[in-house]
C-alpha positions in Angstrom: 0.0 0.1 -0.1 3.0 2.5 1.0 4.2 1.2 -2.6 1.4 3.2 -4.2 1.1 6.0 -2.3 4.9 6.6 -3.0 4.1 5.9 -7.0 0.9 7.6 -7.1 2.8 11.1 -5.2 6.2 10.6 -7.9 3.9 10.3 -11.0 1.8 14.2 -9.4 5.5 15.3 -9.5 6.3 14.4 -12.8 3.5 15.6 -14.6 3.2 18.8 -12.7 4.8 21.9 -15.4 7.1 24.2 -14.7 6.3 27.7 -14.1 8.0 29.3 -17.4 6.9 33.2 -16.7 10.6 34.9 -16.6 12.0 35.9 -13.1 14.3 38.6 -12.4 16.0 37.1 -9.1 17.1 39.5 -6.3 20.2 40.6 -6.0 21.0 40.3 -9.7 21.0 42.6 -12.8 19.9 41.4 -16.3 21.5 42.4 -18.8 20.4 42.5 -22.4 20.6 44.1 -25.8 17.5 45.9 -27.4 16.7 46.8 -30.9 13.5 48.4 -32.2 12.0 49.1 -35.5 9.3 50.9 -37.2 8.7 50.8 -40.9 5.7 52.7 -43.2 4.9 52.6 -47.0 3.6 50.8 -49.9 3.8 46.9 -50.3 6.2 45.0 -51.6 10.2 45.4 -51.3 12.0 48.1 -53.4 9.8 50.6 -52.5 9.3 54.0 -50.8 9.3 53.4 -46.5 10.4 55.8 -44.2 11.0 54.8 -40.2 13.0 54.8 -36.7 15.0 52.4 -35.2 16.1 52.4 -31.4 19.0 50.0 -30.1 19.6 50.3 -26.6 21.1 48.5 -23.5 18.7 47.1 -21.3 20.0 46.4 -17.3 17.2 44.6 -15.3 17.1 44.2 -11.2 14.6 43.3 -8.7 14.2 45.6 -6.0 11.3 44.6 -2.9 8.1 42.6 -3.5 6.8 42.9 -7.2 8.7 46.0 -7.6 11.4 46.5 -10.7 13.6 48.3 -11.9 14.5 49.3 -15.7 17.9 51.1 -16.7 18.0 51.9 -20.4 21.8 52.7 -21.3 23.2 53.9 -24.7 19.7 54.9 -26.2 20.7 55.8 -30.1 18.0 56.4 -32.8 18.1 56.3 -36.3 15.5 57.5 -39.0 14.7 56.0 -42.3 13.7 57.6 -46.2 14.4 55.2 -48.3 13.8 52.6 -50.4 13.6 49.1 -48.2 16.0 47.5 -47.9 18.1 48.5 -50.2 18.8 52.4 -48.1 20.1 52.1 -44.8 19.2 53.8 -41.2 20.7 57.1 -40.6 21.7 58.3 -37.3 19.6 61.3 -35.7 21.4 62.7 -32.9 18.7 65.2 -32.5 16.3 62.5 -31.2 18.6 60.6 -29.7 19.8 63.8 -27.3 15.9 64.0 -26.6 15.5 60.5 -25.4 18.9 60.2 -24.0 17.9 63.0 -20.8 14.9 61.6 -20.2 16.4 57.7 -20.0 19.0 58.8 -17.1 17.5 58.1 -14.6 15.9 54.8 -13.5 11.9 53.3 -13.8 10.2 51.0 -12.0 7.5 48.7 -12.7 5.2 46.2 -11.0 5.9 42.8 -11.8 5.2 38.8 -11.1 3.9 36.2 -12.5 4.6 37.3 -16.4 2.0 40.3 -16.0 3.0 43.7 -15.8 1.0 46.1 -13.6 2.1 49.7 -12.5 4.6 51.6 -13.9 6.4 54.3 -12.5 8.7 57.4 -13.8 9.9 60.8 -13.1 6.8 63.4 -13.0 8.3 65.4 -15.9 9.2 62.7 -17.8 8.2 63.5 -21.6 5.2 60.8 -22.4 6.8 59.8 -25.4 10.1 58.4 -23.3 7.1 56.7 -21.0 5.7 55.2 -24.1 9.1 53.6 -25.2 9.3 51.9 -22.0 6.3 50.3 -22.3 7.0 48.7 -25.3 10.1 47.4 -24.3 8.0 46.4 -21.2 5.2 44.8 -23.5 8.1 42.7 -24.9 7.6 41.1 -20.7 3.8 39.7 -20.6 3.4 36.4 -20.7 0.5 34.9 -19.8 1.6 31.2 -18.8 -1.3 28.2 -18.1 1.0 25.6 -16.6 -2.5 22.8 -17.4 -2.3 24.0 -21.6 0.1 23.8 -23.9 -2.1 25.8 -26.6 -4.5 28.1 -25.2 -6.9 31.8 -26.1 -7.7 34.4 -24.0 -8.0 38.1 -24.4 -4.4 39.4 -22.6 -3.8 42.8 -21.6 -1.1 44.7 -23.4 0.4 48.0 -25.1 -2.9 47.8 -27.8 -5.0 47.1 -25.2 -7.1 44.2 -24.2 -7.3 41.8 -27.3 -7.5 38.1 -28.6 -4.3 36.6 -28.2 -3.4 32.7 -29.1 -0.7 30.7 -27.0 1.6 27.8 -28.2 4.1 26.2 -25.8 6.2 23.9 -27.1 8.5 22.0 -24.1 12.2 20.4 -24.0 12.0 19.2 -21.3 14.9 17.4 -21.8 17.3 20.5 -22.5 15.3 22.2 -20.0 14.4 24.8 -23.1 11.0 26.1 -23.7 9.6 28.0 -27.0 6.3 29.9 -26.4 4.7 31.9 -28.9 1.7 33.9 -29.2 -0.6 35.8 -31.2 -2.7 38.8 -31.3 -5.4 39.7 -33.1 -5.6 43.5 -32.8 -8.8 43.7 -34.8 -10.4 42.0 -32.0 -9.7 43.5 -28.9 -12.5 44.2 -25.9 -11.1 46.8 -24.9 -8.7 49.0 -27.7 -6.0 51.5 -27.3 -7.1 53.6 -30.1 -8.0 58.0 -30.5 -10.0 58.9 -33.2 -10.4 62.6 -34.5 -12.5 64.6 -36.0 -15.1 61.4 -36.2 -17.7 62.3 -33.8 -20.0 62.6 -36.6 -19.2 59.3 -38.5 -21.2 56.6 -36.8 -20.2 53.3 -36.3 -22.6 50.2 -36.8 -20.3 46.9 -34.5 -22.8 44.7 -34.6 -23.0 45.0 -39.0 -21.4 42.7 -41.7 -18.0 43.2 -42.9 -17.1 41.5 -45.2 -13.7 42.5 -45.1 -11.8 45.0 -42.7 -9.8 48.4 -44.2 -7.9 48.0 -41.4 -5.9 44.5 -40.1 -3.2 44.0 -37.6 -1.6 41.4 -35.9 1.4 41.0 -33.2 3.2 37.3 -33.5 6.1 37.0 -30.4 8.6 34.8 -29.6 9.7 34.0 -26.3 12.9 31.3 -25.8 13.1 30.4 -22.1 15.3 28.4 -20.6 14.5 26.7 -17.0 15.9 24.7 -14.2 15.4 24.3 -10.1 17.1 27.6 -9.5 14.4 29.5 -11.9 13.0 30.3 -15.3 15.3 33.0 -17.2 14.1 34.2 -20.9 17.4 34.6 -22.9 15.4 36.3 -26.0 12.5 38.2 -27.5 11.0 39.1 -30.9 8.5 40.4 -31.9 6.9 41.5 -35.2 3.7 43.7 -35.8 2.2 44.3 -39.1 -0.6 46.8 -39.5 -2.3 46.4 -43.2 -4.2 49.8 -44.2 -7.1 48.7 -47.6 -8.9 51.9 -48.2 -11.3 50.1 -51.1 -10.2 46.6 -50.3 -7.2 46.7 -52.3 -6.6 43.0 -52.0 -2.7 43.6 -51.1 -3.2 47.5 -49.1 -3.1 50.4 -50.1 -0.4 51.2 -47.2 1.6 48.3 -44.5 3.0 49.1 -41.4 5.9 47.0 -40.0 7.5 47.2 -36.2 10.0 44.6 -34.9 11.3 44.0 -31.9 14.4 41.9 -30.6 15.6 41.9 -26.8 18.5 38.9 -25.9 19.9 38.4 -22.7 23.9 40.0 -23.1 24.6 38.3 -19.2 24.2 38.5 -15.8 25.8 40.5 -13.0 25.5 41.9 -9.8 26.1 45.7 -9.7 22.9 47.0 -8.7 20.9 49.7 -10.5 21.3 53.3 -8.9 18.1 54.2 -7.1 16.5 56.9 -8.8 17.7 60.3 -7.8 13.9 62.0 -7.7 10.3 60.7 -6.7 8.9 58.8 -9.3 5.2 59.0 -10.4 2.4 56.2 -11.1 2.3 56.6 -15.0 -0.4 54.1 -14.5 -0.6 50.6 -16.8 1.2 48.8 -20.2 -1.2 50.4 -22.4 0.0 52.9 -24.7 -1.0 56.8 -23.5 -1.9 59.5 -25.9 0.0 63.2 -25.4 -2.6 65.8 -24.6 -1.3 68.1 -27.5 -2.3 68.6 -30.8 0.1 66.7 -33.2 0.9 67.8 -37.0 -1.4 67.0 -39.7 0.2 64.1 -41.6 0.7 66.3 -45.0 2.3 68.3 -45.3 4.8 68.1 -42.5 6.6 71.1 -41.6 9.8 71.9 -38.7 8.7 74.8 -36.6 11.8 77.1 -35.5 10.4 80.6 -35.5 6.6 80.4 -36.0 5.9 84.1 -35.6 8.2 84.4 -38.8 7.0 81.3 -40.1 3.7 82.8 -40.0 4.6 86.0 -41.6 6.7 84.5 -44.2 3.6 81.8 -45.0 1.3 84.5 -44.9 3.0 86.5 -47.5 3.1 84.3 -49.9 -0.3 82.5 -49.7 -1.9 85.8 -50.6 0.9 86.1 -53.9 -0.1 82.4 -54.6 -3.5 83.8 -54.6 -2.9 86.3 -56.7 -0.5 84.5 -59.2 -3.5 81.6 -59.7 -1.2 78.6 -58.3 -4.1 76.8 -56.9 -2.1 73.8 -55.3 0.4 75.9 -53.9 -1.8 78.2 -51.5 -3.7 75.3 -50.9 -0.7 73.3 -49.6 0.8 76.7 -47.7 -2.9 77.4 -46.0 -2.6 73.7 -44.6 1.0 74.8 -42.8 -0.7 78.3 -41.7 -2.9 76.4 -40.6 -0.8 74.1 -37.9 1.6 77.7 -37.0 -1.7 79.1 -35.8 -2.2 75.4 -33.6 1.3 76.0 -31.6 1.3 79.6 -31.1 -0.1 81.7 -28.2 -2.5 84.4 -28.0 -0.4 87.0 -27.5 1.4 86.4 -30.9 -2.1 86.0 -32.5 -3.6 89.2 -31.2 0.5 90.9 -32.9 -0.4 89.3 -36.2 -3.4 90.1 -36.3 -2.6 93.9 -35.9 -0.1 93.3 -38.4 -2.9 92.5 -40.7 -5.8 93.0 -40.0 -6.5 96.3 -42.1 -5.5 94.3 -45.4 -8.5 93.0 -46.8 -6.4 90.1 -48.5 -4.2 88.7 -45.5 -7.3 89.7 -43.3 -9.5 87.2 -45.3 -6.8 84.3 -45.3 -6.0 85.0 -41.4 -9.6 84.7 -40.5 -10.1 81.4 -42.4 -6.9 79.5 -40.5 -8.3 80.5 -37.3 -11.3 78.7 -37.7 -9.6 76.0 -39.0 -6.7 75.2 -36.3 -9.7 74.9 -33.8 -6.8 75.2 -30.8 -8.0 77.1 -27.6 -6.0 79.8 -28.4 -7.6 80.6 -31.4 -10.6 80.3 -30.2 -10.0 82.7 -27.4 -8.8 85.3 -30.3 -12.2 85.0 -31.8 -14.0 85.2 -28.3 -12.2 88.5 -28.7 -12.3 90.0 -31.3 -16.5 89.5 -31.3 -16.5 91.4 -27.9 -14.7 94.1 -29.1 -16.7 94.4 -32.5 -13.2 93.8 -34.7 -15.8 91.9 -36.7 -18.1 93.0 -38.9 -21.9 90.9 -39.2 -20.7 89.4 -41.7 -17.4 87.9 -40.8 -19.0 86.9 -37.3 -21.8 85.0 -39.2 -19.5 83.1 -41.8 -16.5 82.8 -38.7 -19.0 81.5 -35.9 -19.9 78.3 -37.7 -16.1 77.0 -39.4 -14.8 77.5 -36.0 -17.2 75.9 -34.0 -17.3 72.9 -36.2 -13.4 72.9 -36.2 -12.2 73.2 -32.3 -10.8 70.2 -30.6 -13.4 69.5 -27.5 -11.8 69.9 -24.1 -12.5 71.7 -21.4 -10.4 74.4 -21.8 -12.7 75.0 -25.2 -15.9 74.9 -23.4 -15.3 77.1 -21.2 -14.4 79.3 -24.0 -17.9 78.3 -26.1 -19.7 78.6 -22.3 -18.7 82.9 -22.7 -19.8 82.7 -26.2 -23.7 82.3 -24.8 -23.6 85.0 -22.6 -21.8 87.6 -24.9 -23.7 90.6 -25.3 -22.3 91.6 -29.0 -23.9 88.1 -29.5 -26.9 88.5 -27.6 -28.0 91.4 -30.1 -27.7 89.9 -32.9 -29.9 86.8 -33.6 -28.3 84.8 -36.7 -25.1 85.1 -34.0 -27.1 83.7 -30.8 -28.3 80.7 -33.2 -25.2 80.3 -34.3 -23.9 80.2 -31.1 -26.2 77.9 -29.6 -26.2 74.8 -32.5 -22.1 75.0 -32.2 -22.0 74.8 -28.3 -24.5 71.6 -28.6 -22.3 69.8 -31.9 -19.2 70.9 -29.3 -21.2 69.0 -26.4 -21.2 66.3 -28.7 -17.7 65.9 -29.7 -16.9 66.4 -26.2 -19.3 63.6 -24.1 -18.6 61.3 -27.3 -15.0 61.1 -26.0 -16.0 60.1 -22.3 -17.9 57.5 -20.5 -19.7 59.9 -18.9 -21.1 63.3 -19.7 -21.5 66.3 -17.0 -24.6 67.7 -16.9 -23.1 71.3 -16.4 -22.4 71.1 -19.8 -25.8 70.7 -20.9 -26.9 73.2 -18.3 -27.3 76.2 -20.7 -29.4 74.1 -23.1 -31.8 72.7 -20.9 -31.9 76.6 -19.2 -32.9 78.3 -22.9 -35.7 75.1 -22.6 -37.0 76.1 -19.4 -37.2 80.0 -19.9 -38.9 79.8 -23.4 -41.6 77.7 -22.6 -41.8 79.9 -19.2 -42.2 82.6 -21.4 -44.2 81.3 -24.6 -41.2 82.4 -26.6 -41.9 79.8 -29.5 -38.4 80.8 -31.2 -36.9 80.4 -28.1 -37.9 76.5 -28.0 -37.0 75.8 -31.4 -33.2 76.7 -31.1 -33.4 75.3 -26.9 -34.9 71.8 -29.0 -32.2 72.3 -31.7 -29.1 73.0 -29.9 -30.4 70.2 -27.2 -30.6 67.6 -30.7 -27.1 68.4 -32.1 -25.6 67.3 -28.5 -27.6 64.1 -28.4 -27.1 63.3 -24.7 -29.7 61.5 -22.9 -30.1 63.4 -20.2 -32.0 65.9 -22.2 -35.2 62.9 -22.7 -37.2 64.4 -20.5 -36.6 68.1 -21.4 -37.4 67.8 -24.6 -40.5 65.3 -23.6 -42.3 68.5 -22.3 -42.5 69.6 -25.9 -44.6 66.1 -26.7 -48.5 66.7 -26.4 -48.1 62.5 -26.1 -46.3 62.7 -23.2 -47.2 66.3 -21.5 -51.1 67.6 -21.6 -49.3 70.9 -21.2 -47.5 70.6 -24.4 -50.6 70.4 -26.8 -51.0 74.2 -26.9 -47.6 74.7 -28.5 -47.7 75.1 -32.5 -47.2 72.0 -34.2 -43.6 73.0 -35.6 -42.2 72.8 -31.8 -43.6 69.2 -31.9 -41.5 67.7 -34.8 -38.6 69.5 -33.3 -38.6 67.5 -30.1 -38.9 64.5 -32.1 -36.2 65.4 -34.0 -34.1 66.4 -31.6 -34.5 62.5 -30.2 -32.6 61.8 -33.7 -28.9 61.5 -32.4 -29.9 60.4 -28.6 -31.6 57.0 -30.2 -27.6 56.9 -31.2 -27.0 56.0 -27.8 -30.1 54.4 -26.5 -32.5 53.1 -29.8 -34.4 50.6 -27.8 -35.7 54.1 -25.0 -36.1 56.0 -28.2 -38.1 53.9 -30.2 -40.5 53.2 -27.4 -41.0 57.3 -27.2 -41.3 57.2 -31.0 -43.4 54.5 -31.8 -46.0 56.0 -29.2 -45.9 59.6 -31.5 -46.4 58.1 -34.6 -49.7 55.7 -33.3 -50.6 59.2 -31.2 -53.9 60.0 -33.7 -54.4 63.6 -32.1 -50.7 64.7 -33.2 -50.5 66.5 -36.8 -49.6 64.1 -39.6 -46.5 66.0 -39.9 -45.4 65.7 -36.5 -46.3 61.5 -37.0 -44.7 61.8 -40.3 -41.1 63.3 -39.0 -41.3 60.8 -35.7 -42.1 57.6 -39.0 -38.5 59.1 -40.4 -36.7 59.3 -37.1 -38.2 55.8 -36.1 -36.6 54.3 -39.5 -33.2 55.9 -38.4 -33.3 53.8 -35.1 -33.0 50.4 -37.5 -35.8 48.7 -35.5 -36.2 45.4 -35.1 -38.9 42.9 -37.7 -41.9 43.0 -34.9 -42.1 46.9 -34.9 -41.9 47.2 -38.4 -45.0 44.1 -38.4 -46.4 46.9 -35.3 -45.9 50.4 -38.0 -48.3 48.6 -40.6 -50.5 47.0 -38.7 -51.6 50.6 -37.1 -51.8 51.8 -41.3 -54.7 49.1 -41.9 -57.0 51.2 -39.8 -55.4 54.8 -40.1 -57.3 57.6 -40.5 -54.8 59.9 -41.7 -54.0 59.1 -46.0 -51.3 60.9 -46.1 -49.7 59.1 -42.7 -50.1 56.2 -44.2 -49.1 57.0 -47.6 -45.6 58.3 -46.2 -44.7 55.3 -44.0 -45.8 52.6 -46.5 -43.7 54.8 -49.0 -40.8 55.1 -46.7 -41.3 51.2 -46.4 -40.8 50.3 -49.9 -37.6 52.7 -50.1 -36.1 51.3 -47.2 -37.0 47.6 -49.2 -34.8 47.6 -52.4 -32.0 49.5 -50.5 -28.3 47.3 -50.9 -26.6 49.0 -47.9 -25.3 46.2 -46.1 -26.0 48.0 -42.5 -29.7 48.2 -43.5 -30.5 44.7 -44.5 -32.7 43.6 -41.7 -34.5 46.2 -41.5 -34.7 45.9 -45.5 -36.3 42.6 -45.1 -38.2 43.6 -42.4 -40.3 46.8 -44.5 -40.5 43.9 -47.1 -42.2 41.5 -45.3 -44.4 44.8 -44.2 -44.9 46.3 -47.7 -46.8 42.8 -48.6 -48.9 43.4 -46.2 -50.1 46.9 -47.4 -49.6 46.8 -50.7 -53.4 46.3 -51.6 -54.7 48.5 -49.6 -51.8 51.6 -50.5 -50.4 50.9 -53.4 -52.2 52.6 -55.9 -52.1 56.3 -53.5 -51.3 59.3 -56.1 -48.3 61.9 -55.8 -51.6 63.9 -53.9 -50.2 61.8 -51.1 -47.1 62.1 -49.2 -44.7 60.3 -50.3 -40.5 59.1 -50.0 -38.0 59.4 -52.9 -34.8 57.2 -52.1 -32.1 57.1 -55.1 -28.6 55.2 -53.7 -26.6 53.1 -54.5 -24.1 50.3 -53.1 -20.2 48.7 -54.5 -19.6 45.2 -52.5 -16.6 45.8 -53.9 -15.4 49.0 -52.7 -17.7 49.2 -49.8 -18.7 52.2 -49.7 -22.2 53.9 -51.5 -24.6 56.7 -51.0 -28.3 57.9 -50.7 -30.9 60.5 -51.6 -33.9 60.7 -50.5 -36.2 63.2 -50.8 -39.4 63.3 -47.2 -42.1 65.2 -49.1 -45.5 66.0 -46.5 -48.4 67.0 -47.7 -51.1 68.2 -45.9 -55.0 66.9 -47.2 -55.6 70.9 -49.0 -52.5 71.9 -50.2 -51.7 71.6 -53.6 -47.3 71.9 -53.3 -46.0 70.3 -50.6 -45.6 72.0 -46.7 -42.7 70.6 -45.8 -39.8 69.0 -47.4 -36.7 67.4 -46.0 -34.1 66.2 -48.5 -30.9 64.4 -47.4 -27.8 62.8 -48.6 -26.0 60.2 -46.7 -22.2 58.4 -46.8 -21.9 54.9 -46.0 -18.1 53.5 -45.7 -17.6 50.2 -44.6 -19.1 49.7 -41.4 -19.7 53.4 -40.9 -22.0 56.0 -41.9 -22.8 59.7 -42.2 -24.9 62.0 -42.9 -23.4 64.5 -45.3 -26.0 67.6 -45.4 -29.4 67.8 -45.2 -31.8 70.2 -45.9 -35.6 70.9 -44.8 -38.1 73.5 -45.9 -41.5 73.8 -43.9 -44.3 76.7 -45.5 -48.0 75.2 -44.0 -48.6 79.1 -43.0 -47.4 80.2 -46.5 -49.3 77.4 -48.4 -52.6 78.5 -46.5 -52.3 82.4 -47.4 -51.3 81.6 -51.6 -54.0 78.8 -51.9 -56.5 81.9 -50.6 -55.2 84.1 -53.1 -56.3 81.9 -56.5 -53.5 82.9 -58.2 -53.5 81.2 -61.4 -49.6 80.4 -61.2 -49.0 78.6 -64.5 -51.1 81.5 -66.5 -48.6 83.4 -65.6 -44.4 83.9 -67.0 -41.5 83.8 -63.8 -41.5 87.6 -63.7 -45.5 88.2 -63.2 -45.5 85.2 -61.0 -43.0 86.8 -58.6 -44.7 90.0 -58.8 -48.1 88.6 -57.6 -46.4 86.7 -55.2 -44.9 89.5 -53.7 -48.3 91.5 -53.2 -49.5 88.3 -51.1 -47.1 88.6 -49.0 -48.3 92.0 -48.4 -51.0 90.7 -46.8 -49.3 89.2 -43.8 -51.7 90.4 -41.9 -53.9 87.3 -42.6 -51.6 85.0 -41.1 -51.9 84.1 -37.8 -49.5 84.8 -35.1 -48.5 81.7 -33.9 -47.6 80.1 -37.7 -44.7 81.1 -39.5 -45.0 81.1 -42.7 -41.9 79.6 -43.7 -39.2 77.8 -41.9 -35.7 76.2 -42.7 -32.9 75.0 -41.7 -29.4 72.7 -42.9 -27.5 70.1 -41.4 -23.8 69.7 -42.3 -22.5 66.2 -41.0 -25.7 65.3 -39.0 -25.2 69.2 -37.5 -27.9 72.1 -37.7 -25.2 74.8 -38.4 -28.1 77.6 -39.2 -31.8 78.1 -39.1 -34.3 80.2 -40.9 -37.9 81.5 -39.1 -40.0 83.7 -41.2 -43.1 84.8 -39.1 -45.8 87.5 -39.2 -43.0 89.7 -37.7 -40.3 89.2 -39.9 -42.5 90.2 -43.1 -44.0 93.0 -41.5 -40.7 94.3 -41.0 -39.7 93.9 -44.9 -42.5 95.3 -46.0 -41.5 98.4 -44.0 -38.8 98.6 -45.2 -39.7 97.9 -48.5 -42.4 100.9 -48.0 -41.6 103.0 -46.0 -37.8 104.9 -44.7 -34.9 103.3 -42.9 -31.7 103.9 -42.2 -30.3 101.3 -44.8 -32.0 102.6 -47.6 -29.4 104.7 -48.7 -27.0 102.5 -48.6 -29.4 100.0 -50.8 -29.4 102.5 -53.1 -25.2 103.7 -53.0 -24.5 100.0 -54.1 -27.5 99.5 -57.1 -25.8 102.7 -58.5 -22.9 100.9 -57.5 -23.7 98.0 -60.2 -25.4 99.8 -62.5 -21.7 101.0 -63.3 -20.5 97.8 -63.4 -18.6 95.8 -61.1 -15.7 93.4 -61.5 -13.8 91.6 -58.6 -12.0 88.3 -57.6 -13.3 86.3 -54.8 -11.5 83.2 -53.0 -13.2 81.0 -50.4 -10.3 79.0 -48.4 -12.0 76.3 -46.1 -10.5 73.1 -44.7 -13.3 69.9 -45.7 -12.5 67.8 -43.1 -9.4 66.2 -40.7 -10.1 62.8 -39.6 -7.5 60.9 -37.4 -7.1 57.2 -36.4 -4.5 56.7 -34.2 -3.3 53.4 -32.8 -0.1 52.5 -30.7 2.8 50.3 -32.1 5.0 47.7 -30.0 7.2 49.5 -29.9 5.7 52.5 -27.9 5.2 55.4 -31.4 2.0 55.6 -33.1 0.5 54.8 -35.9 -1.7 57.4 -37.6 -4.0 57.4 -40.1 -5.0 60.6 -41.5 -7.4 62.3 -44.1 -7.3 65.9 -44.2 -9.4 67.6 -46.7 -9.0 71.6 -47.7 -10.7 73.2 -50.2 -10.2 76.5 -52.4 -13.2 78.0 -54.3 -12.5 80.9 -56.5 -14.2 82.8 -58.8 -13.9 86.1 -61.4 -17.5 88.4 -62.5 -18.3 91.4 -64.1 -21.8 92.2 -62.8 -24.1 95.4 -64.3 -27.4 96.4 -64.3 -30.0 98.5 -65.8 -32.6 99.7 -64.6 -35.5 101.4 -66.1 -37.2 103.8 -65.3 -33.9 105.2 -63.5 -34.0 105.4 -59.8 -35.4 108.6 -58.2 -34.0 110.8 -56.3 -36.6 109.8 -53.4 -35.4 106.1 -53.6 -37.1 103.0 -52.1 -36.4 99.8 -52.7 -39.9 98.6 -53.7 -38.8 100.7 -57.0 -36.4 98.3 -57.5 -40.1 95.8 -58.1 -41.7 98.2 -59.9 -39.2 98.7 -62.5 -37.2 96.3 -65.5 -34.1 95.0 -64.5 -31.6 93.3 -67.0 -28.8 92.1 -65.4 -25.3 91.1 -67.4 -23.2 89.4 -64.8 -19.8 87.0 -66.9 -18.6 84.6 -63.4 -15.9 82.3 -64.0 -14.8 79.3 -62.1 -11.5 79.0 -61.7 
């Protein structure tokens, strides 16, 4: 019996796998050589590549408990810019000096069981050096399962928590083991990534995607030597590859390769010198991004004296524009934008004083300031608007661009909040609208980067809604709802529901357009919690007490939430007993448009709509265009994984001869993302009623007479109900409402008074008309940043890989214009004379 027990014990001991995690014994210093490099460029050998290489010596020693010290010695950085692999690396003394300073002291890190914990470094150590240390320590990250030789798990690393597969080959005869691990960098539970300029692009993680546009993997191999005294890592290699295929290119359009080699040189007994300064916890192994706004990848410039470079670039820009060198002007404009991002407020002010009174320079200056998107450029604009250094039109042009391109942060949001209370903004309704809408967009971009959106950011918008409701200000309610809709936060749902009669009895007295604005304000919120918003919208859609146009808008937003088959069938069933043929026709037409779609993101919704229209077809298929419709045109390329659709939502009223509401939009699709490029809406319910009462035979009139009759009709503005506007319109760019206009009884009254009575600006109008009669000619230039998209991920060496797309446009036109008016203008000029006389306009406009 004793022999059997002894044999069993020996069997258990013999079958137990040794610990293969590297161990650094106390009292010893392990010396390693380390080499890493990163290259990126076109795929294939013999093509142009660019990169960086780091070589150094490493010393690692075990302190107390789990604490270890890392000393980096003899760092050397080399640059590569040539044809791989024929051309050699070139030493970079400037970069070497930079990293040598921050590597002069030792780093501390926690290490136990093959896992790297917290990393400690001097408080003033640059983030670049800390990330390079992360790249080195990332090679020590090993997860060994004693009971398995092949296994998979989500493992933490410099790139985040990603799917990792291990294969262990144990050579017990020679007391050696080889550990291989491969990481799928496209399958990460918690991926380290930084996206900039993509707040308006909607990802669809659950959507089917045949091929990924960015594929990444990292493969590591560890050589382990073990005996009774412990486990020692003798060498380690890692190779990482990212392949970028924007339009599904088989071999990729660009590639990034990173490699690391770590080799044991020896083991010494000389301890590493303790750090001279207090070390601060710098976080875990995961890569950390720097806080500053990096340069645009194209074109890179070396910034030495930004003041002088700004002045020279601005002069060259104006000169290139005068000479018609468009490409050179665009390149200089991007350089100007980058330079404005690095200078301070005082430097910007100094340049403004120098160029403000020279119109060509002033124009380019303001355009670049708006596109820079830095905190100081934003403060500069606020200061100049407050000091009234910009005229009303310059302010109206710069504000939307500035709010669109600003990089959201706590500092810039504080500046944005001061715009809301600025007296110079408040006294111009157009500026006030732009600022509130822009602030909502800034909140949306900022909260897209954080897990929790601070309530204090939404408070100004909520306060505006409360104030407008208490005073019965319909324009204020519309502005508050549109700004809240731009922000798109869940915390605003309760505020929005107060404007919908379905959920608040007091909202029944509000105009229909406010109800529609409340529904549209739920659009962005639906992207964060589609189920909750869907439950709200289905109730609004089925509420027969609401105006048909409000329910049709609810239908549009409801389908944007991609409802499931039961919800679509429920909508279809309700249409079988729907009392409003306008709502029924619109919903059925929308379902038909979705059913024929070929966008992969909408496959499930298209299938559901196909079933629904079979239920509704016999009843609603033959309704004419007198009823509300959805017009849809779209195309999608499976090969390039890109497509676009154009839709027009045409909403009629039962007694109207032409649509009362029209919403048209263009949406683009790429891979598993979507973005609303532009959307324009026009509402004319009261104007429709007013024109219909006049019984004007427009079909019998030529254009000039039709316009004159329409002008006379508008003089009947007294017939308009005071609570309903004659005309309203809005425009959205990338899903963000940037401006809207409401032409109501008050606005028409002011216009008519200006045309028929006397006003301060009539002499100005007369002077302009006389100038045009003599003939004017000029050349106009409009530079603008279209967009700046950045996708940044870490590499194993501790340097970032950035994929960027930067777009800028330069619109130029030359024009010669003159007008002949008969009879000539009288000395007692009134603007209404322009409608009473005959005008011959001759214009020669040449886009360039």
